[in-house]
N, CA, C and O atoms as CSV, one atom per row, in Angstrom:
chain,resi,resn,atom,element,x,y,z
A,1,MET,N,N,-13.011,-8.642,14.543
A,1,MET,CA,C,-11.897,-8.008,13.692
A,1,MET,C,C,-10.480,-8.966,13.762
A,1,MET,O,O,-10.025,-9.479,14.785
A,2,ALA,N,N,-9.979,-9.048,12.540
A,2,ALA,CA,C,-8.682,-9.942,12.612
A,2,ALA,C,C,-7.518,-8.938,13.218
A,2,ALA,O,O,-7.577,-7.712,13.125
A,3,ASP,N,N,-6.625,-9.550,13.752
A,3,ASP,CA,C,-5.496,-8.812,14.545
A,3,ASP,C,C,-4.869,-8.181,13.194
A,3,ASP,O,O,-4.535,-8.835,12.206
A,4,MET,N,N,-4.785,-6.891,13.335
A,4,MET,CA,C,-4.022,-6.167,12.178
A,4,MET,C,C,-2.666,-5.513,12.637
A,4,MET,O,O,-2.141,-4.657,11.925
A,5,THR,N,N,-2.122,-5.897,13.774
A,5,THR,CA,C,-0.820,-5.613,14.299
A,5,THR,C,C,0.136,-5.768,13.655
A,5,THR,O,O,0.712,-6.850,13.761
A,6,PRO,N,N,0.560,-4.954,12.929
A,6,PRO,CA,C,2.174,-5.185,12.035
A,6,PRO,C,C,3.272,-5.420,12.569
A,6,PRO,O,O,3.354,-5.232,13.783
A,7,PRO,N,N,4.350,-5.860,11.887
A,7,PRO,CA,C,5.625,-6.237,12.430
A,7,PRO,C,C,6.116,-5.069,12.882
A,7,PRO,O,O,5.625,-3.987,12.562
A,8,ALA,N,N,7.104,-5.199,13.645
A,8,ALA,CA,C,8.053,-3.940,14.096
A,8,ALA,C,C,8.571,-3.223,12.730
A,8,ALA,O,O,8.047,-2.122,12.558
A,9,GLU,N,N,9.202,-3.496,12.043
A,9,GLU,CA,C,9.586,-2.955,10.827
A,9,GLU,C,C,8.886,-3.626,9.444
A,9,GLU,O,O,8.305,-4.702,9.308
A,10,GLY,N,N,9.214,-2.430,8.365
A,10,GLY,CA,C,8.889,-3.215,6.866
A,10,GLY,C,C,7.429,-3.329,6.819
A,10,GLY,O,O,6.633,-2.967,7.686
A,11,LEU,N,N,7.206,-3.836,5.785
A,11,LEU,CA,C,5.686,-4.243,5.118
A,11,LEU,C,C,5.608,-5.903,5.705
A,11,LEU,O,O,6.446,-6.805,5.732
A,12,SER,N,N,4.295,-5.817,6.111
A,12,SER,CA,C,4.151,-7.513,6.720
A,12,SER,C,C,4.189,-8.434,5.320
A,12,SER,O,O,4.064,-8.051,4.157
A,13,ALA,N,N,4.349,-9.428,5.705
A,13,ALA,CA,C,4.547,-10.319,4.472
A,13,ALA,C,C,3.237,-10.568,3.379
A,13,ALA,O,O,3.253,-10.769,2.165
A,14,ASP,N,N,2.222,-10.477,4.250
A,14,ASP,CA,C,1.125,-10.400,3.367
A,14,ASP,C,C,0.769,-9.249,2.568
A,14,ASP,O,O,0.177,-9.474,1.512
A,15,VAL,N,N,1.022,-8.078,2.883
A,15,VAL,CA,C,1.113,-6.650,2.014
A,15,VAL,C,C,2.112,-6.739,1.151
A,15,VAL,O,O,1.889,-6.031,0.169
A,16,GLU,N,N,3.362,-7.445,1.085
A,16,GLU,CA,C,4.343,-7.795,-0.102
A,16,GLU,C,C,3.661,-8.456,-1.135
A,16,GLU,O,O,3.900,-8.140,-2.301
A,17,THR,N,N,2.848,-9.326,-0.869
A,17,THR,CA,C,2.190,-10.045,-2.043
A,17,THR,C,C,1.091,-9.663,-2.727
A,17,THR,O,O,0.583,-10.371,-3.597
A,18,LEU,N,N,0.605,-8.407,-2.350
A,18,LEU,CA,C,-0.752,-7.903,-2.909
A,18,LEU,C,C,-0.306,-6.843,-4.221
A,18,LEU,O,O,0.501,-5.916,-4.286
A,19,SER,N,N,-1.146,-7.398,-5.115
A,19,SER,CA,C,-1.060,-6.271,-6.383
A,19,SER,C,C,-1.475,-5.022,-6.089
A,19,SER,O,O,-1.935,-4.810,-4.968
A,20,PHE,N,N,-1.400,-4.161,-6.880
A,20,PHE,CA,C,-1.623,-2.692,-6.641
A,20,PHE,C,C,-3.097,-2.570,-6.449
A,20,PHE,O,O,-3.507,-1.838,-5.548
A,21,GLU,N,N,-3.859,-3.160,-7.145
A,21,GLU,CA,C,-5.297,-3.060,-6.911
A,21,GLU,C,C,-5.774,-3.502,-5.649
A,21,GLU,O,O,-6.528,-2.778,-5.000
A,22,GLN,N,N,-5.358,-4.789,-5.168
A,22,GLN,CA,C,-5.447,-5.447,-3.641
A,22,GLN,C,C,-5.350,-4.337,-2.708
A,22,GLN,O,O,-6.270,-3.943,-1.990
A,23,ALA,N,N,-4.052,-3.810,-2.772
A,23,ALA,CA,C,-3.594,-3.178,-1.899
A,23,ALA,C,C,-4.534,-1.585,-1.997
A,23,ALA,O,O,-4.770,-1.091,-0.894
A,24,ARG,N,N,-4.933,-0.985,-2.944
A,24,ARG,CA,C,-5.614,0.031,-3.150
A,24,ARG,C,C,-7.053,-0.130,-2.708
A,24,ARG,O,O,-7.632,0.787,-2.125
A,25,ASP,N,N,-7.635,-1.283,-2.979
A,25,ASP,CA,C,-8.912,-1.766,-2.646
A,25,ASP,C,C,-9.003,-1.883,-1.006
A,25,ASP,O,O,-9.951,-1.442,-0.356
A,26,GLU,N,N,-7.851,-2.555,-0.445
A,26,GLU,CA,C,-7.899,-2.667,1.058
A,26,GLU,C,C,-7.784,-1.205,1.857
A,26,GLU,O,O,-8.445,-0.855,2.835
A,27,LEU,N,N,-6.848,-0.528,1.220
A,27,LEU,CA,C,-6.735,0.844,1.819
A,27,LEU,C,C,-7.767,1.752,1.577
A,27,LEU,O,O,-7.724,2.746,2.301
A,28,VAL,N,N,-8.662,1.705,0.788
A,28,VAL,CA,C,-9.898,2.412,0.739
A,28,VAL,C,C,-10.958,1.976,1.774
A,28,VAL,O,O,-11.842,2.708,2.217
A,29,ARG,N,N,-10.793,0.958,2.029
A,29,ARG,CA,C,-11.587,-0.034,3.183
A,29,ARG,C,C,-10.902,0.491,4.633
A,29,ARG,O,O,-11.663,0.874,5.521
A,30,VAL,N,N,-9.633,0.496,4.819
A,30,VAL,CA,C,-8.885,0.966,6.205
A,30,VAL,C,C,-9.448,2.507,6.190
A,30,VAL,O,O,-10.015,2.834,7.233
A,31,VAL,N,N,-9.389,3.310,5.359
A,31,VAL,CA,C,-9.607,4.717,5.396
A,31,VAL,C,C,-11.153,4.895,5.764
A,31,VAL,O,O,-11.411,5.715,6.644
A,32,ALA,N,N,-12.037,4.303,5.257
A,32,ALA,CA,C,-13.374,4.187,5.542
A,32,ALA,C,C,-13.733,3.782,6.875
A,32,ALA,O,O,-14.707,4.305,7.416
A,33,GLU,N,N,-12.933,2.759,7.558
A,33,GLU,CA,C,-13.289,2.251,8.549
A,33,GLU,C,C,-12.637,3.508,9.762
A,33,GLU,O,O,-13.329,3.879,10.710
A,34,LEU,N,N,-11.547,3.914,9.568
A,34,LEU,CA,C,-11.098,5.139,10.191
A,34,LEU,C,C,-11.893,6.216,10.464
A,34,LEU,O,O,-11.947,6.812,11.540
A,35,GLU,N,N,-12.778,6.557,9.037
A,35,GLU,CA,C,-13.499,7.599,9.082
A,35,GLU,C,C,-14.592,7.447,9.980
A,35,GLU,O,O,-14.919,8.419,10.661
A,36,GLN,N,N,-15.277,6.241,10.092
A,36,GLN,CA,C,-16.152,6.008,11.054
A,36,GLN,C,C,-15.878,5.952,12.359
A,36,GLN,O,O,-16.787,5.951,13.189
A,37,GLY,N,N,-14.796,5.907,12.642
A,37,GLY,CA,C,-14.150,5.699,14.263
A,37,GLY,C,C,-14.123,4.284,14.663
A,37,GLY,O,O,-15.154,3.613,14.613
A,38,ALA,N,N,-12.907,3.752,15.090
A,38,ALA,CA,C,-12.676,2.422,15.596
A,38,ALA,C,C,-13.261,2.456,17.043
A,38,ALA,O,O,-13.284,3.517,17.666
A,39,PRO,N,N,-13.721,1.321,17.561
A,39,PRO,CA,C,-14.140,1.363,18.986
A,39,PRO,C,C,-13.049,1.540,20.011
A,39,PRO,O,O,-13.305,1.849,21.174
A,40,THR,N,N,-11.764,1.329,19.537
A,40,THR,CA,C,-10.634,1.669,20.751
A,40,THR,C,C,-9.642,2.460,20.026
A,40,THR,O,O,-9.793,2.777,18.846
A,41,LEU,N,N,-8.597,2.788,20.753
A,41,LEU,CA,C,-7.584,3.643,20.264
A,41,LEU,C,C,-6.613,2.408,19.823
A,41,LEU,O,O,-5.965,2.558,18.788
A,42,GLU,N,N,-6.517,1.522,20.361
A,42,GLU,CA,C,-5.594,0.426,19.830
A,42,GLU,C,C,-6.113,-0.097,18.476
A,42,GLU,O,O,-5.226,-0.279,17.642
A,43,GLN,N,N,-7.228,-0.342,18.134
A,43,GLN,CA,C,-7.605,-0.509,16.781
A,43,GLN,C,C,-7.499,0.583,15.997
A,43,GLN,O,O,-7.185,0.415,14.819
A,44,SER,N,N,-7.703,1.699,16.424
A,44,SER,CA,C,-7.354,2.809,15.542
A,44,SER,C,C,-6.052,2.917,15.003
A,44,SER,O,O,-5.775,3.127,13.822
A,45,LEU,N,N,-5.212,2.747,16.018
A,45,LEU,CA,C,-3.613,2.594,15.685
A,45,LEU,C,C,-3.252,1.543,14.710
A,45,LEU,O,O,-2.532,1.726,13.728
A,46,ALA,N,N,-3.819,0.403,15.060
A,46,ALA,CA,C,-3.629,-0.754,14.124
A,46,ALA,C,C,-4.023,-0.520,12.714
A,46,ALA,O,O,-3.373,-0.875,11.731
A,47,LEU,N,N,-5.129,0.099,12.714
A,47,LEU,CA,C,-5.848,0.398,11.113
A,47,LEU,C,C,-4.731,1.502,10.690
A,47,LEU,O,O,-4.180,1.409,9.594
A,48,TRP,N,N,-4.439,2.476,11.533
A,48,TRP,CA,C,-3.689,3.330,10.715
A,48,TRP,C,C,-2.210,3.062,10.243
A,48,TRP,O,O,-1.574,3.652,9.370
A,49,THR,N,N,-1.834,2.014,11.052
A,49,THR,CA,C,-0.462,1.392,10.679
A,49,THR,C,C,-0.691,0.696,9.286
A,49,THR,O,O,0.062,0.914,8.336
A,50,ARG,N,N,-1.757,-0.141,9.217
A,50,ARG,CA,C,-2.066,-0.932,8.216
A,50,ARG,C,C,-2.127,-0.100,6.790
A,50,ARG,O,O,-1.613,-0.452,5.728
A,51,GLY,N,N,-2.764,0.896,7.003
A,51,GLY,CA,C,-3.301,1.790,6.021
A,51,GLY,C,C,-1.596,2.535,5.430
A,51,GLY,O,O,-1.248,2.671,4.258
A,52,GLU,N,N,-0.988,2.820,6.387
A,52,GLU,CA,C,0.545,3.418,5.898
A,52,GLU,C,C,1.198,2.347,5.165
A,52,GLU,O,O,1.717,2.699,4.106
A,53,GLN,N,N,1.319,0.771,5.574
A,53,GLN,CA,C,1.526,-0.219,4.938
A,53,GLN,C,C,1.334,-0.440,3.538
A,53,GLN,O,O,2.165,-0.654,2.656
A,54,LEU,N,N,0.041,-0.346,3.491
A,54,LEU,CA,C,-0.691,-0.496,2.228
A,54,LEU,C,C,-0.376,0.650,1.228
A,54,LEU,O,O,-0.085,0.313,0.081
A,55,ALA,N,N,-0.406,1.993,1.551
A,55,ALA,CA,C,0.200,3.107,0.980
A,55,ALA,C,C,1.247,2.898,0.212
A,55,ALA,O,O,1.371,2.942,-1.012
A,56,ALA,N,N,2.195,2.599,1.299
A,56,ALA,CA,C,3.599,2.202,1.042
A,56,ALA,C,C,3.610,1.144,-0.228
A,56,ALA,O,O,4.370,1.341,-1.176
A,57,ARG,N,N,2.862,0.194,-0.191
A,57,ARG,CA,C,2.793,-0.859,-1.173
A,57,ARG,C,C,2.270,-0.345,-2.716
A,57,ARG,O,O,2.705,-0.756,-3.792
A,58,CYS,N,N,1.218,0.665,-2.503
A,58,CYS,CA,C,0.699,1.170,-3.591
A,58,CYS,C,C,1.819,2.154,-4.219
A,58,CYS,O,O,1.850,2.243,-5.447
A,59,GLU,N,N,2.641,2.816,-3.529
A,59,GLU,CA,C,3.752,3.812,-4.004
A,59,GLU,C,C,4.542,2.844,-4.369
A,59,GLU,O,O,4.784,3.023,-5.563
A,60,GLU,N,N,5.193,1.707,-3.901
A,60,GLU,CA,C,5.779,0.883,-4.490
A,60,GLU,C,C,5.700,0.327,-6.044
A,60,GLU,O,O,6.610,0.183,-6.859
A,61,TRP,N,N,4.213,0.053,-6.167
A,61,TRP,CA,C,3.799,-0.180,-7.499
A,61,TRP,C,C,3.969,0.882,-8.313
A,61,TRP,O,O,4.685,0.811,-9.312
A,62,LEU,N,N,3.295,2.020,-7.945
A,62,LEU,CA,C,3.529,3.314,-8.959
A,62,LEU,C,C,4.892,3.706,-9.169
A,62,LEU,O,O,5.156,4.172,-10.277
A,63,LEU,N,N,5.693,3.621,-8.426
A,63,LEU,CA,C,7.113,3.952,-8.673
A,63,LEU,C,C,7.819,3.063,-9.922
A,63,LEU,O,O,8.428,3.456,-10.916
A,64,GLY,N,N,7.502,1.773,-9.485
A,64,GLY,CA,C,7.970,0.553,-10.594
A,64,GLY,C,C,7.340,0.877,-11.767
A,64,GLY,O,O,8.117,0.845,-12.721
A,65,ALA,N,N,5.940,1.251,-12.112
A,65,ALA,CA,C,5.605,1.667,-13.103
A,65,ALA,C,C,5.941,2.660,-13.905
A,65,ALA,O,O,5.909,2.671,-15.135
A,66,LYS,N,N,6.304,3.593,-13.089
A,66,LYS,CA,C,7.026,5.048,-13.776
A,66,LYS,C,C,8.247,4.679,-14.056
A,66,LYS,O,O,8.691,5.233,-15.061
A,67,ARG,N,N,9.047,3.849,-13.468
A,67,ARG,CA,C,10.515,3.372,-13.732
A,67,ARG,C,C,10.355,2.640,-15.255
A,67,ARG,O,O,10.977,3.117,-16.204
A,68,ARG,N,N,9.615,1.632,-15.405
A,68,ARG,CA,C,9.333,0.990,-16.652
A,68,ARG,C,C,8.962,1.931,-17.814
A,68,ARG,O,O,9.256,1.694,-18.985
A,69,LEU,N,N,8.263,3.065,-17.373
A,69,LEU,CA,C,7.662,3.832,-18.665
A,69,LEU,C,C,8.875,4.677,-18.974
A,69,LEU,O,O,9.049,4.916,-20.169
A,70,ASP,N,N,9.774,5.187,-18.087
A,70,ASP,CA,C,10.701,5.800,-18.053
A,70,ASP,C,C,12.017,5.080,-19.111
A,70,ASP,O,O,12.617,5.666,-20.013
A,71,GLU,N,N,12.202,3.663,-18.654
A,71,GLU,CA,C,12.997,2.846,-19.525
A,71,GLU,C,C,12.402,2.718,-20.814
A,71,GLU,O,O,13.212,2.844,-21.733
A,72,ALA,N,N,11.187,2.498,-21.158
A,72,ALA,CA,C,10.524,2.456,-22.379
A,72,ALA,C,C,11.008,3.428,-23.211
A,72,ALA,O,O,11.683,3.267,-24.227
A,73,ARG,N,N,10.516,4.728,-22.581
A,73,ARG,CA,C,10.799,5.916,-23.421
A,73,ARG,C,C,12.175,6.222,-23.769
A,73,ARG,O,O,12.420,6.818,-24.818
A,74,ALA,N,N,13.137,5.841,-22.930
A,74,ALA,CA,C,14.588,6.070,-23.086
A,74,ALA,C,C,15.066,5.118,-24.423
A,74,ALA,O,O,15.841,5.462,-25.315
A,75,THR,N,N,14.398,3.887,-24.287
A,75,THR,CA,C,14.730,2.930,-25.346
A,75,THR,C,C,14.204,3.552,-26.627
A,75,THR,O,O,14.975,3.720,-27.571
A,76,ARG,N,N,12.849,3.924,-26.707
A,76,ARG,CA,C,12.322,4.650,-27.792
A,76,ARG,C,C,13.019,5.624,-28.345
A,76,ARG,O,O,13.075,5.689,-29.573
A,77,ALA,N,N,13.653,6.524,-27.569
A,77,ALA,CA,C,14.509,7.674,-27.978
A,77,ALA,C,C,15.739,7.443,-28.600
A,77,ALA,O,O,16.146,8.041,-29.596
A,78,ASP,N,N,16.498,6.293,-27.802
A,78,ASP,CA,C,17.543,5.638,-28.344
A,78,ASP,C,C,17.699,5.100,-30.024
A,78,ASP,O,O,18.637,5.059,-30.820
A,79,ASP,N,N,16.148,4.700,-30.074
A,79,ASP,CA,C,16.006,3.913,-31.405
A,79,ASP,C,C,15.801,5.090,-32.570
A,79,ASP,O,O,15.994,4.917,-33.774
A,80,ALA,N,N,15.400,6.224,-31.987
A,80,ALA,CA,C,14.628,7.104,-33.174
A,80,ALA,C,C,16.309,7.966,-33.672
A,80,ALA,O,O,16.332,8.794,-34.583
């Protein structure tokens, strides 16, 4: 298993580059692995932390999409 220990703060650099779909797919994999039970507590904690980072990345994408939709609606309302 690759070392999944995240940096002390913020998202790790590789998470910041993931698309929504990539982050979501990896999050699904992490959750499945956690549900199966990692061999050690340390691995479980690393997976949990990675999952938190991935969930934050997905939320970032979703909030950005919502913001764009709100702006488009506002523009459309101004044009009407």
